[in-house]
N, C-alpha and C positions, 0 to 999 in steps of 0.2 A: 495495294499490293504488298504482299510479304516481304519483308526486308532479307538481304541474304549477307552472311559473313563467312568469309573462307580464312582457315588458319592452314599456313605453311608450315611444316616442322610440328604435326599434331601429335607429339608425344604424350607419355601418361601424366606429366607434370603440368607446366604451365599451359601448353598446348591444348590438353584435353580441358583444365581449368576454363580458359577462354572460351573454347568453343561451348563449353557447357552454359557458361554465363550468359552468351548470347542467345543460345537455344532458349532458356529459361524466360528470356525477355521476348519470346517470340520470333525470333529470327530462324529463317531455314540456315543450316550450316553445312559447308562442305570443310572436310577435314582431310590434308594432304600430307604424306609422309613416304619415306622411301621403301618401308616393306608392307607388303599386305598385312600381315598380321598385327602389326602395330598399329596401322590405322583402324583395320577390323575392330579391334580390341577398343580404343579410343572411341570410335563411333557407336560401339554398343554399350558404353557407360554413359553416353550423354543424355541429360534428360531432355526429350525432344518435345514434351509439352504437344505433341500431335503434329509438330512441324517436321519438315523433312531433311534427314540427315544423310550426306553423301559422302561415302568414303572413296577417296582417291589415291592411287601411286604415281609417284614422280619424284625424282631426284631434282634437289633443288640447284643442282649444279648443271642440270641437263635443260639449256633454255628450252627446247622444241617441247621436251616432255611437259616441264613446267607450265608453259603457255598452252598447251593441249589440254592439261588438266583443269587450269583456270577458265578456259574457253568452256569447257564442259561443264563447269560449274555454274557459270552464268548461262547456257543454255538451259540447263535442267532446274535450275532453283531460281532464276530471274538474275536482273543487274547487280553487279556486287556493291554493296553499301559499306562494307568494311573489310579491309584485308589486313590479316596479322601476319607477319613474317617471323617464326620463332625458330627457325632452323640454326645450328651452331654447331661448331666442331670444338669442343671443350677437353684441352688436355695440357698437362704441364710441358711447358719448355722453356727453358733457359736460354739467353743469347748464345748463337752457336750450336745448339743442340737440334735443331731441324733444319734441314737443308732447305735450299731454294723450291726444289718441287714440293716438299712439304709445307712451306710458308704458302705456295700459291694456291694448293690445294685448299687450305684452311681459309683462305681469302675469298675462294670461291664459295665456300658454303655461307661464311659470316657476313660477307658483302655482296658479292655479285647476285647472288640468290635473291637478295632484298631487293637489289635494283631492277633485276629480271621481272620479280613479281610486280613491282611498282610499275614499271612502264607499260605493263600489260593491262592494269585494270585502272590507272589514274586518268588516261584520256575520256573513258566512259564516265567517270565520276566528274569529271571536269565538265563535259558536255552537259551532263545532268545537273552541275552547281552544287554539287555536295558528295560526301563521301569520305572515308577518313582510310590513311594507311598508317598502321601501327606496326612497330618492330621493337623486338627484346632487345635492350640493351644489356651492357654489365660494365664491369671494370670501370668504376668511378675514380680509381687512382691508377697510375701504372705500377705494375707488378712484375719484376724481371721474372720470376718463376712463371707467368703466362705471357710469353711474348707473342704468339701467333693469336691467341684469344685478344689480348690488349690490343694489338693493331686493327683486328676486324672491329671490335667495340668503338674503338675510336673512329674508325673508318664508317661505322654506321652513323654516328653523332654527324659528320661532315655529311653523309649522305640524306639525312634528315633534313639539314639546311638547303642542300640543293634543291631536293624535291619540293620543299616547301616553296623556294622561289620560283619554281617552275609551275607547279600546281596551284598553291596556296590562293594566288588572287582569283582562281576560279572556282573556288569553295571547298577544296580539297584540304582537310585536316591532317597533316603528317607529323606524327611524334614516336617519342621511343619511351619504353617503360625500362629503367635501368634497375637491375637487380644485384646489389653488390653482396651476393652470398649463395650458399648451397640451399636450393630449392628442397624442401621436405614438408610433407602433412605435418601439424601440430607443431609447428617451429616458427620463429619470427619470420621465415620464409615460405610460408603455407601458401601453395599454388591457388587456391582459392581466393585468400586474400589479395594476392597478386593480379587475379583477373580482374578484380573491381576496378584497378587503375586503367586499365583498357577498356572497359565500358564506361567510365566516367569520361575518358578523353575522346570517346566516339559521342558522346551526347554534348559535348561542350559547346555553347555557343560561340559563333565567330569571334565576337569581342573579347573573349575569356579564352581563347586558345593556348595551351602550354605546347611545349614542343620536346620537353624531356620531364618526366617524372621519375624520381629517384625513391624507390620502395625503401620505407624506413627513414627517408629525409635526410641520408648521409648525401652531403654535397659533391656534385661533380667536378673535376678540375679539368 
């Protein structure tokens, strides 16, 4: 059976590169983003190798729409073996600059969407005894210029631990890839280089599982 990967938050940077990496390895891939034009463009740039590429639209903060998209990916491509959550709301905000509504909106994208993705795909992975849930982290150190993003990325670290405690014993590898800089091709944060972390984590044997990889080796605190 052809394995399936799904990328939530499949924009032109890390999301596209991760989807392309799994597709080149022989996976069928579903890419999910809020905007049809975004996900259609990403899907068109993926090296399919003859495998099916499915472009779906859903807002990661709309749980019903997100679950529907994940269900459709599984129905059309097969059981999901790797789920990548790459959606994020990235903006500068110092303490007090963003009101409570703004903080909650950022938290919904940065953390709750990842939880919604995980709880939809993890039970099936656990039942099959294998699978990976990989999330894009960041902010290895606190930065008061990015309060909402910092809270979200630290929340993701906690979420990885919680999901690992729940689903890890059943064979589901949960991990984050922390990216401590601005992503751009041809730089130290080239998305194609970053995508290799996701592929390596997905293929790690259980006895060697890592739960956080920091691109460039900058230690997280």
